[in-house]
N, C-alpha and C positions, 0 to 999 in steps of 0.2 A: 587210392589213386592218384595215378599224376597228373600233375596241372599245365593246362596249356601257359606258353610264355605269357607272361605279358609286354610288354610297348617298355618298359623301363629294359628288362632282361634282355631284348631282342636286339637293344640298341648297344648297351656294353657288351656284349655277343662280337657283335657286328666291328666293335671298335676293336676288340681283343680280337677277332680277325686278323682286322689292317694293320695291327699294329707287327701280327705274325708275319702277313708279308711282308711288312716293311723290314724285317731283321733279316729273314731271305733275303730280300736285294742285297743288304749290306753284306750279309756272308756270303751271297755270291760274289758281292765287290771285292772283296777279300780275297777269295781264290782266285780272281782275276788277277789282282797286283802282284799276288804269288807267282802265278806264271809269269806273265810280266816278265818277275825276276829270275826265274829261272831261264827262260829263252828273251834275249833281248829284243825291248818294243820294235828297233828297226830288225830285225827279222821277221819279224809277223807281217802276213797276207792274211789274204783270206784261209788261208790256209795254215796258219800257226809258220808261214816260211816251209819250205822244200830239202833245205839242209842246212844244217850247222856244223862246227867244229865240237865233237866231244870229248876229246881223249887229247893232250897234247904230251908227250916227252922228247927233252930238247931244242933245240932253236929252231921251230917250222918258221917255214915264211910259206909268205901265200902274196899272189900278183894278181890284182883284178885291172881290169881295159881299162877305170877310169884310173889307177893311181898311174897305171906303164911303169911302176917298178915294183921290185921286192921290200915286204916287209915281215916285221914280225906275229906272224899268226895270236891267237891267244882264246882258249876255250868260250864257245858258245857264241862264235864271229859266224854269222851267217855268210854260205857261200851263195853265188847267181852263174849265171852261165857267161861264159870265157875265163871264169876265174881259175888261176893255176895253183895245185901247192908241192910245194918241196920238205921232204923230211930229207936231213943232212944225213952226216955219217952221226951214227950213233943217236940219232933220232927218231919215232913211231910217233902216225898219227891216226886217230881214229875221226872216220865222218859218218855221218848221221844224217838217213833221209825222215823223214817225218811217214813213209811206210812202213818204219820199222828197221831197213836194211840197215847193215853196215859194211863201207870202207876203209877197208883200212892200209897203209900203208908202211911196209918195212923201209930202212932208212938207204939212202940214196934213189931212193922213189923222189916221179916227178908225174902227176895226175892233173890233168885239166877237164874240167866239164865243160863240155859241147851244147849238151840242150837237156831238160829237165821241166818233167811235170806231173802230176799225180799218178799217170799210166806209163810212162817211161820215162826213162832217160839213159843217158849216152855220153861214153866218157874218153879220154885219150890217154895210156900209159904210155909215156915217151921212153922211158925209164925204169926198169926197179923191179920192185916187187909189190903185187897188191893182192890184198883178200878182200875177197866178198862172202858177208853173211845176204842174202837174201831173204827176206821177211816179207817181198811186199803181198798184198792181195791177189787171187789168182787172177790171170787179165793182167797182169805188170808187166814190164817188162824192161832189163838194165842189160846194156849190150857193151863192153868195153873193148876199145879198139888199142892194137898196138902195132909199130911197122908190117910185121908177119899177116898178121889177124885179125878177125874181129870174133868174139866171144859176146853169148848171148844167153840171158835163163830167162824161160818163162813161168816158169813157176816156182815155187822155194827152192831154193838150193843153195849149197857151199861150198866155194870154188875158193880156186889159186893161181895167179897166174906171175908168171919170174919169168926175166927175161936176161936174156945172153945177150952175146956182140952178134950172132946169127941166129938164134930162135929162140921163139915164143912158148914157155912149155906152159901147159894146162893142166888142172890138177882138180876133181871133184871128190868132195868127201861127202857128201848128201843132193841127191835129187838128178840131174843129167844135164850141160847144157850143149850147146853148138858151137862149135870155130866153122869159120870159110874164111878163107884164103883165095887165092890166084887160082890151086886145081882146085881149091871143090869144099863140100859140109861134110864136117864128121862131127858126129853125136858120141859126147862122150859123158859113160853113166860115171855112179858112183863109184869108189875106188880104182876107178883108169885114170890115166895121166896121156896126153899125146904131148909132142914135141913138134913146134909147124914153124916152117917159114916162108917168104914170101911167098916161093914156087915150089915150096915140097910139102905133102903131106905125110908125116910120120903114120907107122900105127901106132893103134893104143897098145898100153901096157900096165900092168900095177904097178899102183903107188909103190915107193918107197917107204921107208922108216920116218915118223914122224923126225923133223928138227927144230931147231930151237924156235925158230916163226910158227909155226904149226904149233906147239904146244904154249908160245904164248897167247897167241888166238882161240884157242883152246880153252883156258884160262881165264882169257877178257871175255869170253863165253858165257861162260858160266856162274861169270860177277852179275853182269849185263840181263843174264836173262833169270838170276836166282828167284829173284825178286818180282817179275814184272807182274805176274798172274796176282799179286798178293793188292795190287791197287789197283789195278787197270780196272778193274770191275769196277770202280766205281767215280773213274772218269771217264767224259764224251769220249765219243770216236775219233774224233782230231785229236786228242791229246795222250791218246791212251801209248801210242809211241815213245813219250816220255816217262812211263809210268816208273822207269829204274830210278829216275833223278829222283821222285817222289818217296821213292822207299829211299833212298841213302840219303837223304839228308829233311827226312820227316816221317812220321806216323799215322796214320789212320785211326781216330776216335770215334767209337759212337757218341751223339750226344743227343740228348732226347729235347725231340719235335722237331729236329734239325736232320737228324740220320750220321752217315758218315761223313767227318770230317776231317780233312785232311793240316795237320801243325807241324812245321817244323820242329828240329832236335839241334839243330847246328847253333853253337854258339854265335852270340847276337852282340857286335864289335863293332868298333869306327867303320870299319870296310864294310860290313853286311848288316843289313838290318830286315829283315821280312816282310814288314810293310811300311809303306812312305805312301 
C-alpha cells in the first residue's frame, strides 16, 4: 500500500522542485548569452534586429547615416534604414532578414535600405546584381527598386535583378513577382524573365542557362538550408531564422530533465568564447 507523503518528504520534494527551476533559469540564461554572441547585442531589439550581414567575400563596405562615410563591413553587422552596402569588384555579400529572407549582392553592386519592419521591407538597387531568396511568412512584402522599375514579392519567391546601363532584367526561379514602371505592371512567374526600361515594358521570355552568379547562389541556398530544419524545432519563433548558425557552430544534445540543449562545437580560443 502506498503511504501518504510525510511533511518532511513534502518539504524535500519542494526544495528539489525549486532547485530544478533554478537550474532551468541558469540554462536559459546560458542559452541567451550564446544567442547574444551569435547576434551582437547592439543588433538586438524586441525582435532581435531586422537585418544583419551574414556573409562577406572581399572588402565589402557599408555607409550609415550617422557615420556619413564608407567603412569596411564585418560579419553580423546590424543594418538599419538608410544604410548602404557596397560590394566592390571581386566581392560578394549576403544580407539576412530575421524573417528568413536573404538578399545577396554580386560584385560592383550597391544597395540602400529604404524601409524595414517585420511585415514589409523596401530597398534601392542603384547598380549591379541582386539575388533575393524571399522566405518571409505569408502576408509579408519585399520591394526592390531600381532606376527603371519596382519589383515586389508578396509570397515566398526566389528571383534576381540584373542592371545594365539601359535596362533592368528581372528573372524568377520560384514563385512569382510583380514589376511596375511608368508603362504599367507585369507579373513574372517562375522560369520567366523580362527586361524593363523606365518607359519600356519588355515582353516575357524564358530564362537563359545558369551562369556563375546563379550557380553560386544555389550552392549558398543548399548550405544555408541544408540543416535549417534540424535545430529550428528547438528554437523559439524569433530565433528560427538563425537556426543555420546554430547548426553550423554547434549541435543539439538531449540532457535528462532538461530536454534538447545546444552546445558549441567550434574551437574555443582567445578570440572567441562560448560563454561569458
